[in-house]
MARZA-99644 format. One record per atom (N, C-alpha, C, O): residue in three letters; x, y, z; residue number from 0; atom name. Coordinates in nm, 2 decimals, m for minus. Layout:
<rs>
@code Ala | x X | y Y | z Z | pos NUM | site CA .
...
</rs>
This chain:
<rs>
@code Met | x 7.20 | y 8.11 | z 9.59 | pos 0 | site N .
@code Met | x 7.31 | y 8.19 | z 9.62 | pos 0 | site CA .
@code Met | x 7.32 | y 8.30 | z 9.52 | pos 0 | site C .
@code Met | x 7.30 | y 8.28 | z 9.40 | pos 0 | site O .
@code Asn | x 7.36 | y 8.42 | z 9.57 | pos 1 | site N .
@code Asn | x 7.37 | y 8.54 | z 9.49 | pos 1 | site CA .
@code Asn | x 7.51 | y 8.56 | z 9.43 | pos 1 | site C .
@code Asn | x 7.60 | y 8.57 | z 9.51 | pos 1 | site O .
@code Trp | x 7.53 | y 8.55 | z 9.30 | pos 2 | site N .
@code Trp | x 7.66 | y 8.57 | z 9.24 | pos 2 | site CA .
@code Trp | x 7.68 | y 8.70 | z 9.18 | pos 2 | site C .
@code Trp | x 7.76 | y 8.72 | z 9.09 | pos 2 | site O .
@code Asp | x 7.60 | y 8.80 | z 9.22 | pos 3 | site N .
@code Asp | x 7.61 | y 8.94 | z 9.16 | pos 3 | site CA .
@code Asp | x 7.74 | y 9.01 | z 9.19 | pos 3 | site C .
@code Asp | x 7.78 | y 9.10 | z 9.11 | pos 3 | site O .
@code Trp | x 7.81 | y 8.97 | z 9.29 | pos 4 | site N .
@code Trp | x 7.94 | y 9.03 | z 9.32 | pos 4 | site CA .
@code Trp | x 8.04 | y 9.00 | z 9.22 | pos 4 | site C .
@code Trp | x 8.14 | y 9.08 | z 9.21 | pos 4 | site O .
@code Leu | x 8.02 | y 8.90 | z 9.14 | pos 5 | site N .
@code Leu | x 8.12 | y 8.87 | z 9.03 | pos 5 | site CA .
@code Leu | x 8.12 | y 8.97 | z 8.92 | pos 5 | site C .
@code Leu | x 8.21 | y 8.98 | z 8.85 | pos 5 | site O .
@code Tyr | x 8.01 | y 9.04 | z 8.91 | pos 6 | site N .
@code Tyr | x 7.99 | y 9.14 | z 8.80 | pos 6 | site CA .
@code Tyr | x 8.02 | y 9.28 | z 8.85 | pos 6 | site C .
@code Tyr | x 7.98 | y 9.37 | z 8.78 | pos 6 | site O .
@code Ser | x 8.08 | y 9.29 | z 8.96 | pos 7 | site N .
@code Ser | x 8.11 | y 9.43 | z 9.01 | pos 7 | site CA .
@code Ser | x 8.24 | y 9.48 | z 8.94 | pos 7 | site C .
@code Ser | x 8.31 | y 9.41 | z 8.87 | pos 7 | site O .
@code Asp | x 8.26 | y 9.61 | z 8.96 | pos 8 | site N .
@code Asp | x 8.38 | y 9.67 | z 8.89 | pos 8 | site CA .
@code Asp | x 8.51 | y 9.63 | z 8.95 | pos 8 | site C .
@code Asp | x 8.61 | y 9.65 | z 8.88 | pos 8 | site O .
@code Trp | x 8.51 | y 9.59 | z 9.08 | pos 9 | site N .
@code Trp | x 8.64 | y 9.56 | z 9.14 | pos 9 | site CA .
@code Trp | x 8.69 | y 9.41 | z 9.12 | pos 9 | site C .
@code Trp | x 8.80 | y 9.38 | z 9.15 | pos 9 | site O .
@code Ala | x 8.60 | y 9.33 | z 9.06 | pos 10 | site N .
@code Ala | x 8.64 | y 9.19 | z 9.05 | pos 10 | site CA .
@code Ala | x 8.76 | y 9.16 | z 8.95 | pos 10 | site C .
@code Ala | x 8.84 | y 9.08 | z 8.99 | pos 10 | site O .
@code Pro | x 8.77 | y 9.23 | z 8.84 | pos 11 | site N .
@code Pro | x 8.88 | y 9.21 | z 8.76 | pos 11 | site CA .
@code Pro | x 9.01 | y 9.25 | z 8.82 | pos 11 | site C .
@code Pro | x 9.12 | y 9.19 | z 8.80 | pos 11 | site O .
@code Trp | x 9.01 | y 9.36 | z 8.90 | pos 12 | site N .
@code Trp | x 9.13 | y 9.40 | z 8.98 | pos 12 | site CA .
@code Trp | x 9.16 | y 9.30 | z 9.08 | pos 12 | site C .
@code Trp | x 9.28 | y 9.28 | z 9.11 | pos 12 | site O .
@code Ala | x 9.06 | y 9.24 | z 9.14 | pos 13 | site N .
@code Ala | x 9.09 | y 9.13 | z 9.24 | pos 13 | site CA .
@code Ala | x 9.16 | y 9.01 | z 9.18 | pos 13 | site C .
@code Ala | x 9.25 | y 8.95 | z 9.24 | pos 13 | site O .
@code Glu | x 9.11 | y 8.98 | z 9.06 | pos 14 | site N .
@code Glu | x 9.18 | y 8.87 | z 8.99 | pos 14 | site CA .
@code Glu | x 9.32 | y 8.90 | z 8.95 | pos 14 | site C .
@code Glu | x 9.41 | y 8.81 | z 8.97 | pos 14 | site O .
@code Leu | x 9.34 | y 9.02 | z 8.91 | pos 15 | site N .
@code Leu | x 9.48 | y 9.06 | z 8.88 | pos 15 | site CA .
@code Leu | x 9.57 | y 9.06 | z 9.00 | pos 15 | site C .
@code Leu | x 9.68 | y 9.02 | z 9.00 | pos 15 | site O .
@code Ala | x 9.52 | y 9.11 | z 9.11 | pos 16 | site N .
@code Ala | x 9.59 | y 9.11 | z 9.24 | pos 16 | site CA .
@code Ala | x 9.62 | y 8.97 | z 9.29 | pos 16 | site C .
@code Ala | x 9.73 | y 8.94 | z 9.33 | pos 16 | site O .
@code Ser | x 9.53 | y 8.88 | z 9.28 | pos 17 | site N .
@code Ser | x 9.55 | y 8.74 | z 9.32 | pos 17 | site CA .
@code Ser | x 9.66 | y 8.67 | z 9.23 | pos 17 | site C .
@code Ser | x 9.74 | y 8.59 | z 9.28 | pos 17 | site O .
@code Gly | x 9.65 | y 8.70 | z 9.10 | pos 18 | site N .
@code Gly | x 9.75 | y 8.65 | z 9.01 | pos 18 | site CA .
@code Gly | x 9.89 | y 8.70 | z 9.04 | pos 18 | site C .
@code Gly | x 9.99 | y 8.63 | z 9.04 | pos 18 | site O .
@code Ala | x 9.90 | y 8.83 | z 9.07 | pos 19 | site N .
@code Ala | x 10.03 | y 8.89 | z 9.11 | pos 19 | site CA .
@code Ala | x 10.08 | y 8.84 | z 9.24 | pos 19 | site C .
@code Ala | x 10.20 | y 8.83 | z 9.26 | pos 19 | site O .
@code Val | x 9.99 | y 8.81 | z 9.33 | pos 20 | site N .
@code Val | x 10.03 | y 8.75 | z 9.46 | pos 20 | site CA .
@code Val | x 10.09 | y 8.61 | z 9.43 | pos 20 | site C .
@code Val | x 10.19 | y 8.58 | z 9.49 | pos 20 | site O .
@code Leu | x 10.03 | y 8.54 | z 9.34 | pos 21 | site N .
@code Leu | x 10.09 | y 8.41 | z 9.31 | pos 21 | site CA .
@code Leu | x 10.23 | y 8.42 | z 9.24 | pos 21 | site C .
@code Leu | x 10.32 | y 8.34 | z 9.28 | pos 21 | site O .
@code Val | x 10.24 | y 8.52 | z 9.15 | pos 22 | site N .
@code Val | x 10.37 | y 8.54 | z 9.09 | pos 22 | site CA .
@code Val | x 10.47 | y 8.58 | z 9.19 | pos 22 | site C .
@code Val | x 10.59 | y 8.54 | z 9.19 | pos 22 | site O .
@code Ala | x 10.43 | y 8.67 | z 9.29 | pos 23 | site N .
@code Ala | x 10.53 | y 8.71 | z 9.39 | pos 23 | site CA .
@code Ala | x 10.57 | y 8.60 | z 9.48 | pos 23 | site C .
@code Ala | x 10.68 | y 8.59 | z 9.52 | pos 23 | site O .
@code Ala | x 10.48 | y 8.51 | z 9.51 | pos 24 | site N .
@code Ala | x 10.51 | y 8.39 | z 9.59 | pos 24 | site CA .
@code Ala | x 10.61 | y 8.30 | z 9.52 | pos 24 | site C .
@code Ala | x 10.70 | y 8.25 | z 9.58 | pos 24 | site O .
@code Val | x 10.59 | y 8.28 | z 9.39 | pos 25 | site N .
@code Val | x 10.68 | y 8.20 | z 9.31 | pos 25 | site CA .
@code Val | x 10.82 | y 8.27 | z 9.31 | pos 25 | site C .
@code Val | x 10.92 | y 8.20 | z 9.32 | pos 25 | site O .
@code Ala | x 10.82 | y 8.40 | z 9.29 | pos 26 | site N .
@code Ala | x 10.95 | y 8.47 | z 9.28 | pos 26 | site CA .
@code Ala | x 11.02 | y 8.47 | z 9.41 | pos 26 | site C .
@code Ala | x 11.14 | y 8.46 | z 9.42 | pos 26 | site O .
@code Trp | x 10.95 | y 8.48 | z 9.52 | pos 27 | site N .
@code Trp | x 11.01 | y 8.47 | z 9.65 | pos 27 | site CA .
@code Trp | x 11.07 | y 8.33 | z 9.68 | pos 27 | site C .
@code Trp | x 11.18 | y 8.32 | z 9.73 | pos 27 | site O .
@code Trp | x 11.00 | y 8.23 | z 9.64 | pos 28 | site N .
@code Trp | x 11.05 | y 8.10 | z 9.65 | pos 28 | site CA .
@code Trp | x 11.18 | y 8.08 | z 9.56 | pos 28 | site C .
@code Trp | x 11.28 | y 8.02 | z 9.60 | pos 28 | site O .
@code Gly | x 11.17 | y 8.13 | z 9.44 | pos 29 | site N .
@code Gly | x 11.29 | y 8.12 | z 9.35 | pos 29 | site CA .
@code Gly | x 11.41 | y 8.20 | z 9.40 | pos 29 | site C .
@code Gly | x 11.52 | y 8.15 | z 9.39 | pos 29 | site O .
@code Glu | x 11.39 | y 8.32 | z 9.46 | pos 30 | site N .
@code Glu | x 11.50 | y 8.39 | z 9.52 | pos 30 | site CA .
@code Glu | x 11.55 | y 8.32 | z 9.64 | pos 30 | site C .
@code Glu | x 11.68 | y 8.32 | z 9.67 | pos 30 | site O .
@code Arg | x 11.47 | y 8.26 | z 9.72 | pos 31 | site N .
@code Arg | x 11.51 | y 8.18 | z 9.84 | pos 31 | site CA .
@code Arg | x 11.60 | y 8.06 | z 9.79 | pos 31 | site C .
@code Arg | x 11.70 | y 8.03 | z 9.85 | pos 31 | site O .
@code Arg | x 11.56 | y 7.99 | z 9.69 | pos 32 | site N .
@code Arg | x 11.64 | y 7.88 | z 9.64 | pos 32 | site CA .
@code Arg | x 11.77 | y 7.93 | z 9.58 | pos 32 | site C .
@code Arg | x 11.87 | y 7.87 | z 9.60 | pos 32 | site O .
@code Arg | x 11.77 | y 8.05 | z 9.52 | pos 33 | site N .
@code Arg | x 11.89 | y 8.10 | z 9.46 | pos 33 | site CA .
@code Arg | x 11.99 | y 8.14 | z 9.57 | pos 33 | site C .
@code Arg | x 12.11 | y 8.11 | z 9.56 | pos 33 | site O .
@code Met | x 11.94 | y 8.20 | z 9.68 | pos 34 | site N .
@code Met | x 12.03 | y 8.24 | z 9.79 | pos 34 | site CA .
@code Met | x 12.09 | y 8.12 | z 9.87 | pos 34 | site C .
@code Met | x 12.19 | y 8.13 | z 9.92 | pos 34 | site O .
@code Arg | x 12.01 | y 8.01 | z 9.87 | pos 35 | site N .
@code Arg | x 12.06 | y 7.89 | z 9.95 | pos 35 | site CA .
@code Arg | x 12.12 | y 7.78 | z 9.86 | pos 35 | site C .
@code Arg | x 12.13 | y 7.67 | z 9.91 | pos 35 | site O .
@code Arg | x 12.15 | y 7.81 | z 9.74 | pos 36 | site N .
@code Arg | x 12.21 | y 7.70 | z 9.65 | pos 36 | site CA .
@code Arg | x 12.34 | y 7.65 | z 9.71 | pos 36 | site C .
@code Arg | x 12.42 | y 7.73 | z 9.77 | pos 36 | site O .
@code Ser | x 12.38 | y 7.53 | z 9.68 | pos 37 | site N .
@code Ser | x 12.50 | y 7.47 | z 9.73 | pos 37 | site CA .
@code Ser | x 12.62 | y 7.52 | z 9.65 | pos 37 | site C .
@code Ser | x 12.73 | y 7.52 | z 9.70 | pos 37 | site O .
@code Asp | x 12.60 | y 7.54 | z 9.52 | pos 38 | site N .
@code Asp | x 12.71 | y 7.58 | z 9.43 | pos 38 | site CA .
@code Asp | x 12.70 | y 7.73 | z 9.40 | pos 38 | site C .
@code Asp | x 12.61 | y 7.76 | z 9.31 | pos 38 | site O .
@code Pro | x 12.77 | y 7.82 | z 9.46 | pos 39 | site N .
@code Pro | x 12.75 | y 7.96 | z 9.44 | pos 39 | site CA .
@code Pro | x 12.79 | y 8.01 | z 9.30 | pos 39 | site C .
@code Pro | x 12.76 | y 8.12 | z 9.25 | pos 39 | site O .
@code Asp | x 12.87 | y 7.93 | z 9.22 | pos 40 | site N .
@code Asp | x 12.91 | y 7.96 | z 9.09 | pos 40 | site CA .
@code Asp | x 12.80 | y 7.93 | z 8.99 | pos 40 | site C .
@code Asp | x 12.81 | y 7.97 | z 8.87 | pos 40 | site O .
@code Ala | x 12.70 | y 7.85 | z 9.02 | pos 41 | site N .
@code Ala | x 12.59 | y 7.82 | z 8.93 | pos 41 | site CA .
@code Ala | x 12.49 | y 7.93 | z 8.93 | pos 41 | site C .
@code Ala | x 12.38 | y 7.92 | z 9.00 | pos 41 | site O .
@code Val | x 12.52 | y 8.03 | z 8.85 | pos 42 | site N .
@code Val | x 12.43 | y 8.15 | z 8.85 | pos 42 | site CA .
@code Val | x 12.31 | y 8.12 | z 8.75 | pos 42 | site C .
@code Val | x 12.32 | y 8.05 | z 8.66 | pos 42 | site O .
@code Gly | x 12.20 | y 8.18 | z 8.79 | pos 43 | site N .
@code Gly | x 12.08 | y 8.16 | z 8.70 | pos 43 | site CA .
@code Gly | x 12.06 | y 8.28 | z 8.62 | pos 43 | site C .
@code Gly | x 12.14 | y 8.38 | z 8.62 | pos 43 | site O .
@code Phe | x 11.96 | y 8.28 | z 8.53 | pos 44 | site N .
@code Phe | x 11.93 | y 8.39 | z 8.44 | pos 44 | site CA .
@code Phe | x 11.80 | y 8.47 | z 8.48 | pos 44 | site C .
@code Phe | x 11.78 | y 8.57 | z 8.43 | pos 44 | site O .
@code Met | x 11.73 | y 8.42 | z 8.58 | pos 45 | site N .
@code Met | x 11.60 | y 8.48 | z 8.62 | pos 45 | site CA .
@code Met | x 11.62 | y 8.58 | z 8.73 | pos 45 | site C .
@code Met | x 11.68 | y 8.54 | z 8.84 | pos 45 | site O .
@code Pro | x 11.59 | y 8.71 | z 8.71 | pos 46 | site N .
@code Pro | x 11.60 | y 8.81 | z 8.82 | pos 46 | site CA .
@code Pro | x 11.49 | y 8.80 | z 8.92 | pos 46 | site C .
@code Pro | x 11.39 | y 8.88 | z 8.91 | pos 46 | site O .
@code Trp | x 11.49 | y 8.70 | z 9.01 | pos 47 | site N .
@code Trp | x 11.38 | y 8.68 | z 9.10 | pos 47 | site CA .
@code Trp | x 11.35 | y 8.80 | z 9.19 | pos 47 | site C .
@code Trp | x 11.23 | y 8.82 | z 9.22 | pos 47 | site O .
@code Gly | x 11.45 | y 8.87 | z 9.24 | pos 48 | site N .
@code Gly | x 11.42 | y 8.98 | z 9.32 | pos 48 | site CA .
@code Gly | x 11.34 | y 9.09 | z 9.25 | pos 48 | site C .
@code Gly | x 11.25 | y 9.15 | z 9.30 | pos 48 | site O .
@code Thr | x 11.38 | y 9.12 | z 9.12 | pos 49 | site N .
@code Thr | x 11.30 | y 9.22 | z 9.04 | pos 49 | site CA .
@code Thr | x 11.16 | y 9.17 | z 9.01 | pos 49 | site C .
@code Thr | x 11.07 | y 9.25 | z 9.02 | pos 49 | site O .
@code Val | x 11.14 | y 9.04 | z 8.98 | pos 50 | site N .
@code Val | x 11.01 | y 8.99 | z 8.96 | pos 50 | site CA .
@code Val | x 10.92 | y 9.00 | z 9.08 | pos 50 | site C .
@code Val | x 10.81 | y 9.04 | z 9.07 | pos 50 | site O .
@code Phe | x 10.98 | y 8.98 | z 9.20 | pos 51 | site N .
@code Phe | x 10.91 | y 8.99 | z 9.32 | pos 51 | site CA .
@code Phe | x 10.86 | y 9.13 | z 9.35 | pos 51 | site C .
@code Phe | x 10.75 | y 9.16 | z 9.38 | pos 51 | site O .
@code Val | x 10.95 | y 9.23 | z 9.33 | pos 52 | site N .
@code Val | x 10.92 | y 9.37 | z 9.35 | pos 52 | site CA .
@code Val | x 10.82 | y 9.42 | z 9.26 | pos 52 | site C .
@code Val | x 10.72 | y 9.49 | z 9.30 | pos 52 | site O .
@code Leu | x 10.83 | y 9.38 | z 9.13 | pos 53 | site N .
@code Leu | x 10.73 | y 9.42 | z 9.03 | pos 53 | site CA .
@code Leu | x 10.59 | y 9.36 | z 9.06 | pos 53 | site C .
@code Leu | x 10.49 | y 9.43 | z 9.04 | pos 53 | site O .
@code Ala | x 10.59 | y 9.24 | z 9.10 | pos 54 | site N .
@code Ala | x 10.46 | y 9.17 | z 9.13 | pos 54 | site CA .
@code Ala | x 10.40 | y 9.24 | z 9.25 | pos 54 | site C .
@code Ala | x 10.27 | y 9.26 | z 9.25 | pos 54 | site O .
@code Leu | x 10.48 | y 9.28 | z 9.35 | pos 55 | site N .
@code Leu | x 10.42 | y 9.35 | z 9.47 | pos 55 | site CA .
@code Leu | x 10.37 | y 9.49 | z 9.43 | pos 55 | site C .
@code Leu | x 10.27 | y 9.53 | z 9.48 | pos 55 | site O .
@code Phe | x 10.44 | y 9.55 | z 9.34 | pos 56 | site N .
@code Phe | x 10.39 | y 9.68 | z 9.29 | pos 56 | site CA .
@code Phe | x 10.25 | y 9.66 | z 9.22 | pos 56 | site C .
@code Phe | x 10.16 | y 9.75 | z 9.23 | pos 56 | site O .
@code Val | x 10.24 | y 9.56 | z 9.14 | pos 57 | site N .
@code Val | x 10.11 | y 9.53 | z 9.07 | pos 57 | site CA .
@code Val | x 10.00 | y 9.51 | z 9.17 | pos 57 | site C .
@code Val | x 9.89 | y 9.55 | z 9.16 | pos 57 | site O .
@code Val | x 10.03 | y 9.43 | z 9.28 | pos 58 | site N .
@code Val | x 9.94 | y 9.41 | z 9.39 | pos 58 | site CA .
@code Val | x 9.89 | y 9.54 | z 9.45 | pos 58 | site C .
@code Val | x 9.78 | y 9.56 | z 9.48 | pos 58 | site O .
@code Leu | x 9.99 | y 9.63 | z 9.48 | pos 59 | site N .
@code Leu | x 9.96 | y 9.76 | z 9.54 | pos 59 | site CA .
@code Leu | x 9.87 | y 9.84 | z 9.45 | pos 59 | site C .
@code Leu | x 9.77 | y 9.90 | z 9.50 | pos 59 | site O .
@code Ile | x 9.90 | y 9.85 | z 9.33 | pos 60 | site N .
@code Ile | x 9.81 | y 9.93 | z 9.23 | pos 60 | site CA .
@code Ile | x 9.67 | y 9.87 | z 9.22 | pos 60 | site C .
@code Ile | x 9.58 | y 9.94 | z 9.22 | pos 60 | site O .
@code Ala | x 9.67 | y 9.73 | z 9.21 | pos 61 | site N .
@code Ala | x 9.54 | y 9.67 | z 9.20 | pos 61 | site CA .
@code Ala | x 9.46 | y 9.69 | z 9.33 | pos 61 | site C .
@code Ala | x 9.34 | y 9.71 | z 9.33 | pos 61 | site O .
@code Ala | x 9.52 | y 9.69 | z 9.45 | pos 62 | site N .
@code Ala | x 9.45 | y 9.71 | z 9.57 | pos 62 | site CA .
@code Ala | x 9.40 | y 9.85 | z 9.58 | pos 62 | site C .
@code Ala | x 9.29 | y 9.87 | z 9.64 | pos 62 | site O .
@code Val | x 9.47 | y 9.95 | z 9.53 | pos 63 | site N .
@code Val | x 9.42 | y 10.09 | z 9.52 | pos 63 | site CA .
@code Val | x 9.29 | y 10.09 | z 9.44 | pos 63 | site C .
@code Val | x 9.19 | y 10.15 | z 9.48 | pos 63 | site O .
@code Phe | x 9.29 | y 10.02 | z 9.32 | pos 64 | site N .
@code Phe | x 9.17 | y 10.02 | z 9.24 | pos 64 | site CA .
@code Phe | x 9.05 | y 9.94 | z 9.30 | pos 64 | site C .
@code Phe | x 8.94 | y 9.98 | z 9.29 | pos 64 | site O .
@code Ile | x 9.09 | y 9.84 | z 9.37 | pos 65 | site N .
@code Ile | x 8.99 | y 9.76 | z 9.44 | pos 65 | site CA .
@code Ile | x 8.92 | y 9.84 | z 9.54 | pos 65 | site C .
@code Ile | x 8.79 | y 9.85 | z 9.55 | pos 65 | site O .
@code Leu | x 9.00 | y 9.92 | z 9.62 | pos 66 | site N .
@code Leu | x 8.94 | y 10.00 | z 9.73 | pos 66 | site CA .
@code Leu | x 8.86 | y 10.12 | z 9.66 | pos 66 | site C .
@code Leu | x 8.76 | y 10.16 | z 9.72 | pos 66 | site O .
@code Arg | x 8.91 | y 10.17 | z 9.55 | pos 67 | site N .
@code Arg | x 8.84 | y 10.28 | z 9.48 | pos 67 | site CA .
@code Arg | x 8.70 | y 10.23 | z 9.44 | pos 67 | site C .
@code Arg | x 8.60 | y 10.30 | z 9.46 | pos 67 | site O .
@code Tyr | x 8.69 | y 10.11 | z 9.38 | pos 68 | site N .
@code Tyr | x 8.56 | y 10.07 | z 9.33 | pos 68 | site CA .
@code Tyr | x 8.47 | y 10.00 | z 9.44 | pos 68 | site C .
@code Tyr | x 8.35 | y 10.01 | z 9.43 | pos 68 | site O .
@code Ala | x 8.53 | y 9.95 | z 9.54 | pos 69 | site N .
@code Ala | x 8.45 | y 9.88 | z 9.64 | pos 69 | site CA .
@code Ala | x 8.39 | y 9.97 | z 9.75 | pos 69 | site C .
@code Ala | x 8.29 | y 9.95 | z 9.80 | pos 69 | site O .
@code Leu | x 8.46 | y 10.09 | z 9.77 | pos 70 | site N .
@code Leu | x 8.40 | y 10.18 | z 9.87 | pos 70 | site CA .
@code Leu | x 8.31 | y 10.28 | z 9.81 | pos 70 | site C .
@code Leu | x 8.26 | y 10.37 | z 9.89 | pos 70 | site O .
</rs>
């Protein structure tokens, strides 16, 4: 099996993008839990919506660099 694609220029950007997708998924789940909580007075301290938007921004920037190096 040929593993040369792991040493390409876009692989670190793909790792960053996949990590940011994971963070965005966790933030989406946290925001969904916050919106559906049974006690509306039990506020949390984590800004899940902001974390989600920033993670998607990182995914977008990493995707631009992936396409730049891959094409």
